[in-house]
C-alpha positions in Angstrom: 0.0 0.0 -0.2 1.6 3.4 -1.1 2.1 5.6 2.1 -0.6 9.1 1.5 1.9 10.8 3.6 5.2 10.3 1.5 6.2 13.0 -0.9 4.6 12.7 -4.4 5.8 12.8 -7.8 4.6 15.8 -9.7 2.5 14.3 -12.7 2.7 16.5 -15.4 -0.4 16.8 -17.4 0.3 16.6 -21.1 -0.1 20.2 -22.8 -3.8 20.4 -24.5 -3.9 19.8 -28.5 -6.0 22.0 -30.7 -7.3 21.0 -33.8 -9.1 23.8 -35.5 -9.3 27.8 -35.1 -12.2 30.1 -35.3 -12.1 33.8 -36.0 -14.0 36.7 -35.4 -12.9 40.4 -37.4 -14.8 43.5 -37.0 -14.8 45.6 -40.0 -14.6 49.6 -39.1 -15.7 52.7 -41.5 -14.7 50.9 -44.5 -16.3 47.7 -45.9 -14.9 44.9 -47.5 -17.0 44.1 -50.7 -18.8 41.1 -52.3 -15.9 40.8 -55.0 -13.4 40.6 -52.2 -11.8 37.8 -50.3 -9.8 37.7 -47.1 -7.6 35.1 -45.4 -5.5 34.4 -42.5 -2.0 32.8 -43.4 0.1 30.7 -40.5 3.8 30.2 -40.8 4.7 27.4 -38.4 8.1 27.2 -36.6 9.1 24.4 -39.3 8.2 27.0 -42.0 5.0 25.2 -43.4 2.2 26.8 -43.8 -1.5 27.5 -44.1 -4.5 29.6 -45.1 -7.3 29.8 -43.3 -10.3 31.4 -45.1 -12.3 34.3 -43.7 -14.4 35.3 -46.8 -14.5 33.8 -50.3 -14.8 36.2 -53.3 -18.4 36.4 -54.1 -20.1 35.7 -50.5 -22.1 38.4 -49.3 -20.0 41.6 -48.6 -19.0 42.5 -45.0 -20.4 46.1 -44.1 -19.3 48.8 -42.2 -18.5 48.6 -38.6 -19.9 44.8 -38.7 -18.7 42.0 -36.8 -18.0 38.5 -38.3 -17.6 35.3 -36.7 -20.7 33.1 -37.4 -20.3 33.5 -41.2 -16.3 32.7 -41.0 -15.7 29.0 -41.7 -13.9 26.9 -38.7 -10.0 26.0 -40.1 -9.2 23.0 -39.0 -5.1 22.7 -38.4 -2.8 20.4 -40.8 -1.7 18.7 -37.2 -2.9 19.2 -33.9 -1.0 21.5 -32.0 -0.1 22.7 -28.7 -0.8 26.6 -27.6 2.7 27.1 -27.6 3.2 26.1 -31.2 0.6 28.4 -32.5 2.0 31.2 -30.5 4.9 31.0 -32.5 3.4 30.9 -36.0 3.5 34.0 -37.5 0.0 34.9 -38.2 -0.5 37.5 -41.1 -4.0 39.0 -42.4 -4.2 38.8 -46.0 -7.1 40.4 -48.9 -7.4 40.3 -52.4 -9.8 42.8 -54.2 -11.1 42.2 -57.7 -10.8 45.6 -59.8 -13.6 46.1 -62.3 -13.6 49.4 -65.0 -16.8 50.7 -63.1 -15.8 50.6 -59.7 -12.3 51.6 -57.4 -10.5 48.9 -56.0 -11.5 47.7 -52.6 -10.1 49.0 -49.4 -11.0 47.7 -46.0 -11.0 49.3 -42.6 -10.1 46.2 -39.8 -11.1 47.3 -36.2 -10.9 43.8 -34.5 -9.3 40.4 -35.0 -9.9 37.5 -32.5 -8.5 33.9 -33.2 -9.3 31.1 -30.9 -7.7 27.7 -30.7 -10.0 24.7 -30.8 -9.6 21.3 -29.1 -11.5 18.1 -29.9 -13.3 18.2 -26.6 -14.4 21.7 -27.2 -11.8 23.2 -25.0 -11.3 27.1 -26.6 -8.3 29.0 -25.6 -7.6 32.8 -26.9 -4.7 32.8 -29.4 -4.8 36.3 -30.4 -7.3 39.5 -29.9 -6.1 42.4 -31.2 -8.2 46.0 -31.8 -7.8 49.3 -32.5 -9.5 52.3 -34.7 -8.8 50.9 -37.2 -6.1 48.3 -36.5 -5.3 48.7 -40.3 -6.4 50.1 -43.1 -5.9 47.7 -46.1 -5.5 49.1 -49.6 -6.1 47.4 -53.0 -3.7 47.7 -55.8 -5.8 45.8 -59.0 -6.2 42.5 -58.8 -2.8 41.8 -57.2 -2.7 40.1 -53.8 -2.5 42.9 -51.2 -1.0 42.3 -47.7 -0.3 45.7 -45.8 2.0 46.5 -42.9 1.9 49.3 -44.5 3.8 47.8 -47.6 3.9 44.2 -47.8 2.3 42.2 -44.9 0.4 42.9 -41.7 1.7 40.7 -39.2 -1.0 40.5 -36.5 1.6 38.8 -34.1 3.6 42.0 -33.5 0.8 44.0 -32.1 -0.8 43.8 -28.3 -3.2 41.2 -28.0 -5.6 40.9 -24.9 -5.5 37.4 -24.8 
């Protein structure tokens, strides 16, 4: 029989594994049009990367000052990851605007981006929560891929998060 008063070995619980991400995005004073698409790109420490779709081109536009979460698909991760692995990833917001002859390219104000890591047992953990007024103003340049910070990419991981 084991002595209950004997020193106990520390049993370390394995770190939770997350298998998906959910997103919430709030537009600011400039919308994201129907003919634009948006995504989050994650580049992991091993340099593998994954795009998570936020909005497909042709889907309803996102009005000024509107919040989107239920209409953003869950992004299934390529493999289960710990929160530390996810926090080490480079997280970049990107978008592309179609440019038609009869309208100007789509610019987009983003006021907030929140990312939650989801585990198979439905545990949620905040990965990133960044906001400002605006957090970033993305400007389209024709039909090319546009990712701004202010000229190139908008790296969400380099801004204060409230997680």
